[in-house]
ZAMARGU-4260 file (C-alpha; in steps of 0.2 Angstrom, whole numbers, plus 5000, padded with zeros to 4 digits):
<rodrens>
0) 4860/5084/4951 | 4874/5088/4939 | 4891/5079/4938 | 4905/5084/4949 | 4909/5103/4947
5) 4926/5107/4941 | 4935/5123/4948 | 4949/5133/4942 | 4956/5147/4952 | 4966/5161/4943
10) 4979/5173/4948 | 4980/5189/4937 | 4998/5194/4931 | 5005/5211/4937 | 5018/5216/4924
15) 5021/5233/4932 | 5030/5225/4947 | 5049/5223/4947 | 5046/5204/4950 | 5028/5198/4946
20) 5033/5180/4952 | 5039/5181/4970 | 5028/5168/4978 | 5014/5156/4975 | 4996/5163/4978
25) 4993/5158/4996 | 4975/5163/4996 | 4971/5152/4981 | 4980/5138/4988 | 4970/5139/5004
30) 4954/5139/4994 | 4959/5124/4984 | 4963/5114/4999 | 4947/5118/5008 | 4938/5111/4993
35) 4949/5096/4992 | 4945/5093/5011 | 4926/5092/5006 | 4929/5081/4991 | 4931/5093/4977
40) 4946/5096/4965 | 4952/5113/4961 | 4966/5118/4949 | 4977/5134/4951 | 4982/5144/4936
45) 4995/5157/4941 | 4997/5169/4926 | 5010/5179/4935 | 5023/5184/4922 | 5013/5174/4908
50) 5010/5185/4893 | 4992/5187/4886 | 4996/5176/4871 | 5000/5161/4883 | 4984/5163/4893
55) 4972/5152/4881 | 4985/5138/4882 | 4987/5138/4901 | 4969/5140/4907 | 4959/5123/4906
60) 4940/5121/4904 | 4930/5122/4920 | 4913/5124/4927 | 4918/5138/4939 | 4932/5150/4938
65) 4937/5160/4953 | 4947/5176/4951 | 4957/5185/4965 | 4955/5203/4961 | 4966/5218/4966
70) 4963/5236/4962 | 4978/5239/4951 | 4975/5224/4940 | 4956/5223/4940 | 4956/5229/4922
75) 4968/5215/4917 | 4957/5202/4927 | 4943/5207/4915 | 4954/5204/4900 | 4958/5186/4907
80) 4939/5183/4910 | 4936/5187/4892 | 4948/5173/4887 | 4940/5161/4900 | 4922/5165/4892
85) 4929/5159/4876 | 4935/5142/4884 | 4918/5139/4892 | 4904/5152/4889 | 4892/5143/4902
90) 4905/5143/4916 | 4901/5154/4932 | 4913/5168/4934 | 4917/5172/4952 | 4927/5187/4959
95) 4934/5188/4976 | 4949/5196/4984 | 4952/5214/4990 | 4945/5224/4976 | 4929/5213/4974
100) 4926/5215/4993 | 4928/5233/4993 | 4917/5237/4978 | 4905/5222/4977 | 4891/5231/4968
105) 4903/5238/4954 | 4911/5221/4952 | 4895/5212/4951 | 4891/5221/4935 | 4906/5211/4927
110) 4905/5194/4936 | 4891/5181/4939 | 4896/5181/4958 | 4906/5191/4970 | 4913/5184/4986
115) 4915/5196/5001 | 4930/5193/5012 | 4937/5176/5015 | 4932/5164/5002 | 4932/5146/5009
120) 4914/5144/5014 | 4908/5154/4999 | 4917/5144/4986 | 4911/5128/4994 | 4893/5135/4993
125) 4895/5140/4975 | 4901/5122/4970 | 4887/5114/4979 | 4874/5126/4971 | 4881/5123/4954
130) 4880/5104/4956 | 4862/5105/4962 | 4856/5118/4950 | 4852/5130/4964 | 4851/5149/4963
135) 4862/5160/4974 | 4863/5179/4977 | 4875/5188/4966 | 4885/5194/4981 | 4890/5181/4994
140) 4896/5184/5012 | 4900/5169/5023 | 4905/5169/5041 | 4925/5168/5042 | 4932/5152/5048
145) 4935/5154/5067 | 4946/5139/5070 | 4960/5141/5058 | 4968/5125/5063 | 4954/5117/5054
150) 4961/5123/5037 | 4972/5110/5028 | 4989/5116/5024 | 4992/5122/5007 | 4998/5109/4994
155) 5012/5116/4984 | 5011/5102/4971 | 4997/5113/4964 | 5010/5126/4958 | 5028/5125/4952
160) 5037/5131/4967 | 5054/5132/4958 | 5047/5145/4947 | 5045/5158/4961 | 5059/5170/4967
165) 5055/5175/4985 | 5070/5174/4996 | 5074/5175/5014 | 5092/5175/5020 | 5097/5172/5002
170) 5087/5156/5000 | 5071/5151/4992 | 5057/5154/5004 | 5038/5150/5006 | 5025/5161/5015
175) 5016/5155/5031 | 5000/5163/5036 | 4998/5160/5055 | 4984/5172/5059 | 4970/5182/5050
180) 4964/5199/5054 | 4971/5215/5062 | 4964/5224/5077 | 4970/5241/5071 | 4961/5255/5062
185) 4973/5264/5051 | 4964/5275/5039 | 4974/5270/5024 | 4973/5251/5025 | 4961/5240/5016
190) 4965/5224/5024 | 4951/5225/5036 | 4939/5221/5022 | 4945/5203/5020 | 4939/5197/5037
195) 4928/5201/5051 | 4930/5219/5057 | 4945/5221/5069 | 4944/5203/5075 | 4960/5193/5074
200) 4960/5174/5073 | 4976/5164/5077 | 4982/5147/5072 | 4989/5137/5087 | 5008/5137/5089
205) 5008/5118/5087 | 4999/5119/5070 | 5010/5133/5063 | 5026/5123/5068 | 5019/5107/5061
210) 5017/5115/5044 | 5035/5122/5044 | 5041/5105/5049 | 5032/5097/5035 | 5039/5109/5022
215) 5056/5107/5028 | 5055/5088/5028 | 5046/5086/5011 | 5053/5101/5001 | 5069/5105/5010
220) 5063/5123/5013 | 5072/5131/5028 | 5067/5150/5024 | 5050/5157/5027 | 5041/5173/5027
225) 5026/5175/5039 | 5013/5185/5029 | 5002/5190/5045 | 4998/5208/5046 | 5006/5208/5063
230) 5015/5193/5068 | 5019/5198/5086 | 5001/5201/5092 | 4999/5186/5104 | 5014/5185/5116
235) 5010/5168/5123 | 5008/5160/5106 | 5024/5169/5100 | 5034/5162/5115 | 5028/5144/5111
240) 5031/5146/5093 | 5049/5153/5095 | 5053/5139/5107 | 5049/5126/5095 | 5056/5134/5080
245) 5073/5137/5089 | 5076/5118/5087 | 5072/5118/5068 | 5086/5128/5061 | 5076/5139/5050
250) 5076/5157/5045 | 5061/5169/5043 | 5056/5186/5041 | 5040/5194/5048 | 5029/5210/5049
255) 5028/5218/5066 | 5023/5234/5075 | 5035/5246/5084 | 5025/5247/5099 | 5025/5228/5101
260) 5043/5226/5099 | 5050/5227/5116 | 5067/5218/5121 | 5058/5202/5126 | 5048/5201/5109
265) 5064/5205/5099 | 5074/5192/5108 | 5061/5179/5106 | 5060/5182/5087 | 5079/5181/5085
270) 5079/5165/5096 | 5066/5157/5084 | 5075/5161/5068 | 5069/5178/5063 | 5083/5188/5055
275) 5072/5202/5047 | 5057/5212/5053 | 5047/5225/5044 | 5038/5239/5052 | 5025/5251/5045
280) 5032/5267/5052 | 5023/5278/5039 | 5028/5295/5047 | 5040/5303/5059 | 5027/5317/5063
285) 5016/5313/5078 | 5002/5324/5070 | 5002/5314/5054 | 5002/5298/5064 | 4987/5303/5073
290) 4978/5309/5058 | 4982/5291/5050 | 4974/5283/5066 | 4990/5273/5067 | 4989/5271/5086
295) 5008/5273/5088 | 5020/5287/5094 | 5036/5294/5088 | 5044/5286/5104 | 5037/5269/5100
300) 5046/5270/5083 | 5062/5275/5091 | 5061/5261/5104 | 5054/5247/5093 | 5068/5250/5080
305) 5081/5251/5093 | 5075/5235/5102 | 5075/5225/5085 | 5092/5230/5080 | 5099/5227/5098
310) 5093/5209/5096 | 5102/5207/5080 | 5087/5209/5068 | 5088/5218/5051 | 5075/5231/5051
315) 5065/5237/5036 | 5053/5252/5037 | 5039/5257/5026 | 5036/5276/5025 | 5022/5286/5018
320) 5021/5303/5011 | 5007/5314/5006 | 4994/5309/5019 | 4981/5324/5020 | 4989/5337/5032
325) 5007/5333/5026 | 5019/5348/5025 | 5037/5350/5021 | 5039/5351/5039 | 5031/5334/5043
330) 5041/5327/5029 | 5057/5333/5037 | 5051/5325/5053 | 5051/5308/5045 | 5068/5311/5037
335) 5076/5317/5053 | 5068/5302/5063 | 5074/5289/5051 | 5092/5296/5051 | 5092/5295/5070
340) 5084/5278/5071 | 5095/5271/5057 | 5085/5256/5051 | 5094/5244/5039 | 5081/5246/5024
345) 5067/5258/5019 | 5054/5260/5006 | 5043/5276/5003 | 5025/5276/4996 | 5014/5290/4992
350) 4997/5288/5001 | 4985/5279/4989 | 4966/5279/4995 | 4962/5262/4990 | 4944/5256/4989
355) 4938/5250/5006 | 4948/5262/5016 | 4941/5276/5026 | 4950/5288/5014 | 4941/5282/4999
360) 4924/5280/5007 | 4924/5297/5016 | 4937/5308/5007 | 4929/5324/5012 | 4932/5321/5030
365) 4951/5320/5026 | 4951/5335/5015 | 4953/5325/4999 | 4945/5335/4985 | 4948/5323/4970
370) 4953/5305/4967 | 4959/5298/4951 | 4946/5285/4945 | 4959/5275/4935 | 4963/5261/4947
375) 4978/5255/4935 | 4988/5269/4943 | 4985/5264/4961 | 5003/5257/4963 | 5013/5259/4979
380) 5029/5254/4971 | 5032/5247/4953 | 5047/5245/4941 | 5061/5257/4944 | 5054/5264/4960
385) 5039/5270/4950 | 5022/5273/4959 | 5005/5281/4958 | 4999/5299/4963 | 4981/5298/4963
390) 4973/5311/4974 | 4974/5329/4979 | 4968/5340/4993 | 4967/5359/4994 | 4985/5360/5000
395) 4993/5345/4991 | 4993/5340/4973 | 5001/5325/4963 | 5017/5335/4959 | 5020/5341/4977
400) 5018/5323/4984 | 5030/5317/4970 | 5043/5330/4975 | 5041/5325/4994 | 5044/5306/4990
405) 5059/5310/4979 | 5066/5321/4993 | 5064/5307/5007 | 5073/5295/4995 | 5087/5307/4991
410) 5089/5311/5010 | 5089/5293/5016 | 5097/5283/5003 | 5115/5288/5007 | 5113/5280/5024
415) 5099/5267/5022 | 5097/5253/5009 | 5082/5254/4997 | 5071/5239/5001 | 5071/5234/4982
420) 5090/5233/4983 | 5090/5222/4999 | 5103/5207/4998 | 5094/5191/5002 | 5077/5198/5007
425) 5067/5199/4991
</rodrens>
């Protein structure tokens, strides 16, 4: 048996973003604390905003290096790995995260091991295998943790909290993940690859509130961002959480769905300290929503936004242009609906068929005739509102989709605030 295995978990920088250092890498913090609870130490190296010349001085020696991979920065992760191999050529190189989970066979050509989905059990298995000299398959897929209350809280002493810039209500905030998974089937979304298919697991209300109490008591944090795909899925848990949080004098923002934001839910959120909610509206055309498999209606959009605003919540909407079947008529439907509903903030993305989505896996069934293989272009929004246009159909090309996006921004911006210009909600 070898000596105790040393682990370093690395976050790749993304220089293309307006702010590459918004918040600590929560997924890596969970992995580090899972190892800690089993008697192993892990360091986190967040290279966000760090220039390549700084990397060798920041990354320490280790036996296992874990990389969280994303499609747009995968090429840069490979650059980081080359530096790491110079630090310790015998170390195991492990890839996890959305890109590795979506394209494991491809990523396995670059890394020693690939972890599919959630990584807690897999990283523990790798550490133990390294210590005992055991052989493992190149691609690892472990059962996701069912009891999320068994996860230790993230330890923010592993990162420099003061170096991050995420704000809620104008104050420094940290993110909370109170559930994992999403029960919906949107054709454009790749989040489903990170957990068991369409199964949602919830932390208990007591567990979530305790983490927030602890962060407020030990770090003075009173502003939070819930990172759940959909924070409002479980009404009884939501009611219990909001009742407890109402006594803590905190502020938070979250993601919801318009069809789950009835007056009761909106009032509960406000009672608990929520002041900002974001909805994935995507389109104002029912035909496009149906093609997206969004499982929401135009009336849901109207009612959800109205209910949120009536309760005092700021509303941000995420819109998408260029889904196969989009026309200038459906684009106008989106503009008209948003001007009618009058949310506070908006952002507009082009459709990007990310690896792991139905669009990427079965493009022909959506009428997609070509997809750009250059993953470094797969940005929804980057600096100065830039983005990527990476596919075409018989009726849509990159230039047309770009014009559609520009038109939506031009029509909405006089009435709504661009999300990147939001005051206090970064």
